[in-house]
C-alpha positions as CSV (number, residue, x, y, z in Angstrom):
1,M,42.5,-15.6,-50.3
2,E,38.8,-15.3,-51.1
3,T,37.9,-14.8,-54.7
4,V,35.0,-12.7,-56.0
5,F,33.1,-15.9,-56.6
6,D,33.7,-17.1,-53.0
7,R,32.2,-13.8,-51.7
8,I,29.2,-14.1,-54.0
9,K,28.7,-17.8,-53.0
10,N,28.8,-16.8,-49.3
11,L,26.3,-14.0,-49.8
12,A,24.0,-16.3,-51.8
13,D,24.3,-19.0,-49.1
14,S,23.5,-16.6,-46.4
15,R,20.3,-15.7,-48.2
16,G,19.3,-19.2,-49.0
17,K,20.1,-18.9,-52.7
18,S,22.2,-20.9,-55.0
19,I,24.6,-19.5,-57.6
20,V,22.1,-20.8,-60.2
21,D,19.3,-18.8,-58.5
22,V,21.4,-15.6,-58.5
23,E,22.3,-16.1,-62.1
24,A,18.7,-16.5,-63.0
25,D,17.5,-13.6,-60.9
26,L,20.1,-11.3,-62.7
27,G,19.4,-12.7,-66.1
28,L,22.9,-14.2,-66.5
29,S,23.7,-17.3,-68.4
30,K,24.3,-20.5,-66.6
31,N,27.8,-20.8,-65.1
32,Y,28.4,-17.1,-65.7
33,L,29.4,-16.4,-62.1
34,Y,31.5,-19.6,-61.9
35,K,33.9,-18.1,-64.5
36,W,34.8,-15.5,-61.9
37,K,36.7,-18.1,-59.9
38,K,39.6,-17.6,-62.3
39,S,38.9,-14.5,-64.4
40,A,38.2,-10.9,-63.6
41,P,34.6,-9.9,-63.6
42,N,33.0,-7.4,-66.1
43,S,32.6,-4.2,-64.2
44,T,29.0,-3.7,-65.3
45,K,28.0,-7.2,-64.1
46,L,30.0,-6.8,-60.9
47,I,28.0,-3.7,-60.1
48,E,24.7,-5.6,-60.8
49,V,25.8,-8.4,-58.4
50,A,26.8,-5.8,-55.8
51,D,23.4,-4.1,-56.1
52,Y,21.6,-7.4,-56.0
53,F,23.2,-8.2,-52.6
54,N,23.3,-4.5,-51.5
55,V,27.0,-4.6,-50.9
56,S,29.8,-2.5,-52.4
57,T,31.9,-3.6,-55.3
58,D,34.9,-3.1,-53.0
59,Y,33.5,-5.8,-50.7
60,L,33.1,-8.3,-53.7
61,L,36.6,-7.5,-54.9
62,G,38.0,-8.1,-51.4
63,R,39.1,-4.5,-50.9
64,K,36.8,-4.2,-48.0
65,E,36.2,-6.8,-45.3
66,N,32.7,-6.0,-44.1
67,Q,29.6,-6.1,-46.1
68,D,28.3,-2.9,-44.7
69,N,27.3,-0.6,-47.6
70,K,27.4,2.6,-45.5
71,G,28.1,5.6,-47.7
72,F,26.4,4.0,-50.6
73,E,22.8,4.7,-51.4
74,K,20.8,1.5,-52.0
75,K,19.5,1.5,-55.5
76,S,16.0,0.5,-54.4
77,D,14.8,1.7,-51.0
78,V,11.3,0.6,-51.9
79,D,11.7,-3.1,-52.6
80,D,14.5,-5.5,-52.9
81,R,12.9,-8.2,-55.1
82,P,15.4,-9.3,-57.8
83,K,12.8,-9.1,-60.6
84,L,11.9,-5.6,-59.7
85,Q,15.6,-4.7,-59.5
86,K,16.1,-6.2,-62.9
87,I,13.3,-4.0,-64.4
88,A,14.8,-0.9,-62.6
89,R,18.3,-1.6,-64.0
90,K,16.8,-1.8,-67.5
91,A,14.9,1.4,-67.0
92,T,18.0,3.3,-66.2
93,K,19.0,3.0,-69.9
94,L,15.8,4.9,-71.0
95,D,15.6,8.6,-71.6
96,D,12.8,10.7,-70.1
97,K,10.5,10.3,-73.2
98,Q,10.9,6.5,-73.1
99,L,10.3,6.5,-69.3
100,D,7.0,8.4,-69.9
101,Q,6.1,5.8,-72.6
102,L,6.9,3.0,-70.2
103,N,4.8,4.6,-67.5
104,D,1.9,5.0,-69.9
105,V,2.1,1.4,-70.9
106,M,2.2,0.3,-67.3
107,D,-0.8,2.5,-66.4
108,A,-2.8,1.0,-69.3
109,V,-1.8,-2.7,-68.7
110,F,-2.1,-2.6,-64.9
111,K,-4.9,0.0,-64.5
112,D,-6.9,-2.1,-62.1
113,I,-4.0,-2.8,-59.9
114,F,-2.7,0.8,-59.8
115,E,-6.2,2.2,-59.1
116,S,-6.8,-0.2,-56.2
117,S,-3.4,0.7,-54.5
118,P,-3.5,2.9,-51.4
């Protein structure tokens, strides 16, 4: 029987990534995912991993055999870069006022880049 870790390892391999790469991309400590070989994953982290690979948590848990995520809206339809996804995950914890502040800071810091964008 495939474990959650086995499924994550297979997904990582199919994308040319190592488990260490995945942990780094998601901001997890070294060997964090290896613990899932023998213990149940934290639901929040499981969701982050599922989002990272654009699969369902049911697939990772072995409750669904195919990776197809039909019926689930992809978190980021614009870009699937892990670092951008990490920023987006953090931003979901902000209220509207904080999001406005973040937007203002980004506009100030990256003014030249944003103004030159089509």
